N, C-alpha and C positions, 0 to 999 in steps of 0.2 A: 828617810831615803834609803837606809840600809835594808829596810824591810821590803822594799820594792825590787832589790837586786835578784833575789831568787825567782820572783815572778817574771821579771824581764829575761832572765837566763832561760827559764823554762819555755817562754814564748819563742826565743831564738832557736832553741834546740828543736822545738816542734816545726818551726818554719824551715830549718835546714833539712830535717827529715822529710818533710813534704816535698821540698825541692829535689832531693836525691831520689825520692820515689817517682816523682814526675819525670826526672831525667832518665831513670832506668826504664820506665814505661815507654818513653819516647824512643829510647835505644831499641827496645824489643819490637816496637812498631816498625822502625826502620829496617831491622833485620828481617822481620816477617815480610815486609813489602819487597825487599830484595829477593828473598827466596821465592815468593809468589811470582814476581816478574820473570825470574829464571825458568819457572815451570809453566808460565802462562800458556804457551802454545800447546803443551801436552794436556793441561787442564781443560783448555778450550776444546780441543779435539775430543776428549773424553766426554765433556758435557754435551757436545753436539751429538755424539753417538748415542748417549743415553737419552737425550731429548728425542731423537728420531725413533728410538726403540720403545718409547714409553708413551704411546698415544699422543705423539707430537707435543710433548711437554706438559701434558695434563697430570702426570704422576712423576714428581721429582724426588721421590724417596730414595731411589738408587743414587742419584746425584748427591743428595744430602749425606748419604752414607759414605760416598767417595770423598766428600769434603772433610768429614770427620777423620777418615783414614789418612788423608793427606796431612792433616794437622798432627795426628799422632806419629805417623811414619816419616814425615819430612820436616815439618816445622819444629816439633819438639826435639827430634833427634839432632837437628842442626844447632841446638843450643838456645832456642827461644821457648821459654816456658809459657806457651800460649794458653795453657789450661790453668795457669796460676791465678788468674783473675777473670771474673765475668766480663769486665770491660775489654780486656785484651782478647779474649775469645771472640767476643762480638766483632771487634775491629778486624780480626784476622778473617773471620767468615765474610765480613763485608768486603774486604780487599779481594778475596777469592771470587766472590760474586761479581764485583766490579770488573775484575780482570778478565772474566770469561763471559760476561753477559752480552756484550755487543756482537761477539762472534759465535755465540752458542746457538743462535736461531738458525734453523735450516735455511740455506741459501738456494733459492730456486726462482724460476720465472714468476713474476707477479701476474695474476690473471686479471685482465682488464674487465672481463665480465663480472667478476666478483666485486671489484672496486665500484663498477657502475651500479650494481645491485645495492651496495652499501649506501652510495650517494642517493639513489632513488628512495630507499627506505628512510633515509634521514629527512627527506623533504616533506 
C-alpha cells in the first residue's frame, strides 16, 4: 500500500496540472473572444473592403495578413498569448473569421436573372 502512494500522488499532480492548463486556456479563449467582439465592427469593415478590392473575395491573402497583424498588435498586446499554442492560435483565427464572416460579404441587390439561370442550369 505504501508503494502505491507515490504513484497516486503523481497521478493527482498530473491531473491538477492538466486542470490548471485547461483553466488558463479557457481564460485566454474568453479574453480573446472579448477583444474580438470589441473590434468586430472594425474587423468586419476591413474584411469587407479587402473582399471588394480583391476580385470579390477570390484572393484573401491580404485579409489573412490583417488577421495575423491583429493577433500580434491587439490580442497579444492585450495580454493574451495567442501564439503560445497552436490550439489557441487556431481558436483565435476561427473566432475572428466567425465574427466577420456574415457581414464580410458585399451587400448589394440580388439579381433575379442570375438566380433564374442557376435554377435553370440545375434542372
